[in-house]
DRENMAR-198892 format. One line per field, with one value per residue (C-alpha): x, y, z; residue number from 1; residue in three letters. Coordinates in pm, whole numbers. Each point is the difference from the previous one (the first is absolute). Example, Ala and Ser with C-alpha at 12.3 -4.5 7.8 and 13.67 -1.06 7.14 Angstrom:
BEGIN
xx c(1230, 137)
yy c(-450, 344)
zz c(780, -66)
fiti c(1, 2)
lose c(ALA, SER)
END
This chain:
BEGIN
xx c(424, -265, 137, -111, 107, -123, 263, -121, 125, -238, -294, 91, -9, -363, -95, 156, -180, -330, -16, -108, 198, 31, 299, -65, 240, -105, 90, -263, -264, 106, -222, -49, 38, 189, 8, 133, -240, 53, -342, 81, 179, -34, -94, 198, -127, 80, -264, 12, -229, -227, -118, -361, 63, 184, -92, 242, 188, -73, 260, 96, 140, -242, 182, -2, -324, -64, -324, -142, -45, -88, 249, -78, -248, 266, -33, 300, 119, 115, 254, 18, 77, -216, 303, 144, 302, 118, -8, 378, 13, -318, 159, 277, -256, -195, 317, 83, -347, 12, 344, -119, -294, 174, 349, -65, -345, -166, -372, -120, -92, 340, 192, -180, 23, 370, 82, -190, 165, 347, -53, -150, 324, 184, -235, 216, 262, -161, 65, 103, -181, -347, -116, -142, 323, 203, -200, 21, 379, -16, -181, 247, 296, -172, -32, 357, 126, -198, 129, 356, -42, -125, 263, 262, 19, 145, -286, -256, 124, 24, -358, -140, -161, -283, 178, 50, -370, -1, -324, 102, 208, 231, 111, 138, 109, -314, -265, -81, -118, -228, 10, -299, 7, -290, -62, -375, -180, -93, 235, -102, 266, 18, 87, 150, -71, -130, 345, 101, -184, 49, 266, 270, 131, -155, 183, -173, -104, -52, -165, 140, -254, 135, -192, 185, -104, 168, 238, 108, 314, -36, -4, 262, 28, 82, 338, 84, -99, 216, 296, -44, -19, 296, 207, -88, 82, 327, 101, -116, -14, 193, 10, -380, -2, 7, -281, -205, 57, -104, -327, -60, 56, -233, -267, 22, 180, 223, 197, -48, -380, -182, -113, -111, -310, 53, -179, -51, -188, -373, -57, 203, 103, -200, 112, -244, 73, -145, -169, -326, -198, 148, -218, 161, -42, 207, -14, -281, -234, 3, -136, 298, -92, 3, 304, 211, -259, 23, 307, 5, -169, 33, -214, -16, 22, -110, 156, -124, -120, 118, 105, 371, 213, 133, 356, 181, 353, 284, 100, -320, 32, 190, -187, 64, 74, 382)
yy c(-1224, 13, 64, -249, 218, 346, 211, 164, 347, 0, -105, 249, 285, -68, -56, 333, 179, -180, -118, -333, -213, -362, -215, -306, -273, -278, 11, 146, -246, -265, -148, 47, 375, 127, 370, 203, 286, 317, 126, 326, 128, -317, -285, -252, -332, -289, -82, -354, -127, -291, -261, -116, -296, 173, 224, 220, -193, 72, 198, -150, 340, 250, 303, -132, -29, -170, 81, -20, 303, 62, 199, 76, -287, -244, -185, 88, -94, 303, -39, 298, 88, 177, 140, 315, 0, -328, 112, -22, -359, -94, 134, -260, -276, 102, -8, -346, -133, 155, -147, -351, 37, 171, -153, -341, -78, -50, 48, 288, -237, -172, 326, 166, -310, -55, 366, 10, -321, 125, 332, -163, -194, 332, 181, -69, 228, 346, 218, 288, 278, 70, 295, 191, -40, 115, 317, 63, -16, 223, 261, -22, 38, 306, 152, -99, 187, 313, -1, -38, 304, 211, -127, -250, -369, -100, 158, -148, -359, 27, 133, -298, -229, -169, -324, -88, 4, 317, 196, 267, -26, 295, 171, 349, 247, 214, -255, -359, -105, -280, -72, -161, -95, -135, -103, 61, 290, 141, 88, -306, -141, -298, 92, -271, 33, 276, 152, 51, 333, 99, 264, -130, 177, 336, 13, 125, -269, 44, -237, 2, -131, -119, -135, -197, -167, -234, 210, -213, 134, 328, -166, -142, -341, -41, -145, 313, 219, -202, 30, 379, 44, -231, 198, 328, -141, -151, 339, 232, -215, -325, -72, -49, -254, -304, 148, 60, -357, -136, 190, -130, -355, 54, 116, -330, 148, -230, 108, -349, 6, 71, 361, 144, 193, 368, 283, 375, 252, 6, 331, 254, -117, 140, 28, 35, 89, -274, 214, -6, 82, -279, -311, -301, -268, -8, -174, 231, -183, -297, 16, 12, -324, -195, 135, -303, -223, 165, -166, 139, 280, 65, 252, 188, 378, 210, 347, 103, 359, 85, 366, 40, 201, 338, -120, -327, -78, 79, -367, -83, 266, -205, -331, -193, -356, -19)
zz c(-3152, 274, 350, 264, 291, 102, 187, 319, -94, -298, 216, 270, -250, -89, 364, 96, -283, 75, -362, -147, -242, -113, -99, -214, 116, -236, -369, -235, -124, 254, 268, 281, -14, 305, 88, 292, 78, 202, 103, 177, 308, 208, -231, -203, -136, -231, -264, -142, -274, 91, -246, -6, 231, 285, 290, 196, 271, 364, 193, 338, 108, 157, -144, -357, -196, -332, -178, -350, -223, -363, -206, -365, 13, 125, 332, 217, 348, 197, 281, 235, 360, 257, 186, -162, 234, -158, -363, -42, 121, -186, -319, 29, 55, -312, -209, 134, -86, -347, -68, 85, -239, -291, 17, 152, -145, 337, 42, 212, 283, -17, -25, 290, 223, -72, 67, 328, 121, -94, 173, 306, 44, 27, 236, 304, -154, -16, -301, 222, 174, -135, -204, 296, 195, -302, -53, 375, -23, -307, 208, 286, -238, -150, 348, 85, -309, 85, 358, -131, -224, 293, 245, -118, -87, 334, 193, -240, 33, 378, 14, -195, 261, -192, -97, 368, 78, 208, 25, -253, -318, 71, 319, -53, 269, -34, -102, -91, -345, -116, -375, -172, -368, -204, -360, 31, -165, 341, 285, 201, 228, 234, 358, 218, 369, 222, 45, -363, -22, 362, 78, 233, 308, -83, -335, -315, -249, -374, -246, -354, -253, -336, -299, -266, -322, -244, -203, -294, -165, 191, 341, 233, 158, 367, -96, -202, 295, 238, -239, -24, 378, 66, -250, 173, 344, -124, -138, 278, 316, -59, 372, -8, -284, 229, 210, -315, -123, 341, -23, -352, 121, 297, -246, -187, -299, -205, -306, -145, 16, -331, -16, -332, 106, -76, 181, -20, 212, -76, 184, 193, 350, 292, 365, 290, 364, 219, 264, 194, -314, -212, -57, 166, 263, 316, 339, 117, -241, 242, 357, 241, 173, -326, -188, 89, -166, -343, -142, -352, -193, -373, -184, -329, 6, -299, 10, -345, 4, 350, 35, -55, 243, -106, 55, 65, 124, -237, 12, -193, -270, -259, -4, -321, -102, 3)
fiti c(1, 2, 3, 4, 5, 6, 7, 8, 9, 10, 11, 12, 13, 14, 15, 16, 17, 18, 19, 20, 21, 22, 23, 24, 25, 26, 27, 28, 29, 30, 31, 32, 33, 34, 35, 36, 37, 38, 39, 40, 41, 42, 43, 44, 45, 46, 47, 48, 49, 50, 51, 52, 53, 54, 55, 56, 57, 58, 59, 60, 61, 62, 63, 64, 65, 66, 67, 68, 69, 70, 71, 72, 73, 74, 75, 76, 77, 78, 79, 80, 81, 82, 83, 84, 85, 86, 87, 88, 89, 90, 91, 92, 93, 94, 95, 96, 97, 98, 99, 100, 101, 102, 103, 104, 105, 106, 107, 108, 109, 110, 111, 112, 113, 114, 115, 116, 117, 118, 119, 120, 121, 122, 123, 124, 125, 126, 127, 128, 129, 130, 131, 132, 133, 134, 135, 136, 137, 138, 139, 140, 141, 142, 143, 144, 145, 146, 147, 148, 149, 150, 151, 152, 153, 154, 155, 156, 157, 158, 159, 160, 161, 162, 163, 164, 165, 166, 167, 168, 169, 170, 171, 172, 173, 174, 175, 176, 177, 178, 179, 180, 181, 182, 183, 184, 185, 186, 187, 188, 189, 190, 191, 192, 193, 194, 195, 196, 197, 198, 199, 200, 201, 202, 203, 204, 205, 206, 207, 208, 209, 210, 211, 212, 213, 214, 215, 216, 217, 218, 219, 220, 221, 222, 223, 224, 225, 226, 227, 228, 229, 230, 231, 232, 233, 234, 235, 236, 237, 238, 239, 240, 241, 242, 243, 244, 245, 246, 247, 248, 249, 250, 251, 252, 253, 254, 255, 256, 257, 258, 259, 260, 261, 262, 263, 264, 265, 266, 267, 268, 269, 270, 271, 272, 273, 274, 275, 276, 277, 278, 279, 280, 281, 282, 283, 284, 285, 286, 287, 288, 289, 290, 291, 292, 293, 294, 295, 296, 297, 298, 299, 300, 301, 302, 303, 304, 305, 306, 307, 308, 309, 310, 311, 312, 313, 314, 315, 316, 317, 318, 319, 320, 321, 322)
lose c(MET, THR, GLU, THR, PHE, VAL, PRO, TRP, HIS, SER, VAL, GLU, TYR, TYR, LEU, GLY, GLU, ASN, GLN, THR, THR, SER, TYR, ARG, LEU, SER, ALA, PRO, SER, THR, HIS, PRO, GLU, VAL, SER, TYR, VAL, VAL, GLY, GLY, SER, ASN, GLU, ILE, ALA, LEU, HIS, VAL, GLU, LEU, ASP, ARG, PHE, HIS, LYS, PRO, PRO, THR, SER, PRO, LEU, PRO, LEU, ILE, ARG, ILE, ASP, GLN, ILE, SER, GLU, ARG, GLY, VAL, ARG, MET, ALA, ARG, ILE, ARG, THR, THR, GLU, ALA, ALA, LEU, LEU, ARG, ASP, PHE, HIS, ASP, LEU, LEU, ASN, ALA, VAL, ALA, ASP, ARG, ILE, VAL, THR, HIS, ASP, ARG, THR, LEU, GLU, GLN, ALA, PHE, GLY, GLU, THR, VAL, ARG, ALA, TRP, SER, ALA, LEU, LEU, GLU, ARG, PRO, ARG, GLY, ILE, GLY, THR, GLN, LYS, ARG, ILE, GLY, MET, LEU, GLY, GLU, LEU, SER, ALA, LEU, THR, SER, ILE, ALA, HIS, ALA, ARG, ASP, TRP, SER, ALA, ALA, VAL, GLN, ALA, TRP, LYS, GLY, PRO, TYR, GLY, GLU, GLU, HIS, ASP, PHE, GLY, LEU, PRO, GLU, PHE, ASP, LEU, GLU, VAL, LYS, THR, THR, ALA, SER, GLU, ARG, ARG, SER, HIS, THR, VAL, HIS, GLY, LEU, GLY, GLN, LEU, THR, PRO, SER, GLY, GLY, ARG, ALA, LEU, TRP, LEU, LEU, SER, LEU, GLN, VAL, THR, ARG, GLY, GLY, ASN, GLN, GLY, ARG, SER, LEU, ARG, GLU, CYS, VAL, ASP, VAL, VAL, ARG, HIS, GLU, ILE, ALA, GLU, HIS, ALA, PRO, GLY, GLU, LEU, ASP, ARG, PHE, ASP, GLU, ARG, LEU, SER, ALA, SER, GLY, TRP, SER, ALA, GLU, ALA, PRO, ASP, ASP, GLU, ARG, TRP, ARG, MET, ARG, THR, ASP, PRO, VAL, ALA, PHE, PRO, VAL, ASP, ASP, GLY, PHE, PRO, ARG, LEU, ASP, ALA, THR, ALA, ILE, PRO, PRO, GLY, HIS, ARG, SER, ARG, VAL, LEU, ASP, VAL, THR, TYR, THR, LEU, ASP, VAL, SER, GLY, LEU, PRO, GLN, PRO, ALA, ALA, SER, PRO, ALA, GLU, LEU, SER, ALA, ILE, ARG, ILE, PRO)
END
């Protein structure tokens, strides 16, 4: 029996391995042919056979494109997204469109239109925190675990400041720590504000750069990481469990939100001291008389290939996804 639904864990495996594959969702020898296609590390699409009288429908959504391709000499409509960060959500949409075509005998135009209208009615209720926010939390939990191993769980939880919007993610007795996590192939990180990479009060500041990639069966979801950390805190520092849960809530985390994206480290973590020789923007980049007029600064910093320090704090020596 042909499956009319592709599970995300199967897709995620091929994305993580940067391999291509195709799942036929319609029964053999039936028309239209409907296939779910994984095209590499950041591409998924639905291919739907077109008959001689029809053209691909027009997408009203700027992040979803529908074009016409030829596959094995057959005219096909291809539905894909231009936004790699939304692949997990787009996967669900493709399955919904395919189900309407294969199971409920809707045309491609009907199936796509009905799915978009149904999803639009739910847009006021967000799915949960986005992918970038989830991998950011994954990085902070990795740092939290390493700090706990060097000190203890109580000190680690108390040092975690990031969820409350403070300038730096962790404040330890000897230094502050900013954690940046990316799923890109380069160590490119988004920096929010002129103070995020500015040492505070004469204290040392370190930047921890993490690169993750989709891990398939070998990876961990954010929910699994939260469960592991909560278990460790409950066992070794139960008095800090409420504090930890408050920080999770402040980060936007919800145990009820769907979360089946699994991640693993792409490369070894790297920590950099943020000193006078480190590339960054701070308040000195703006003439003193005009600093009050610059209300917001966000920039992308690529630290790929920067010289690594000979030594880093012991708290950063055991970085791993918990």
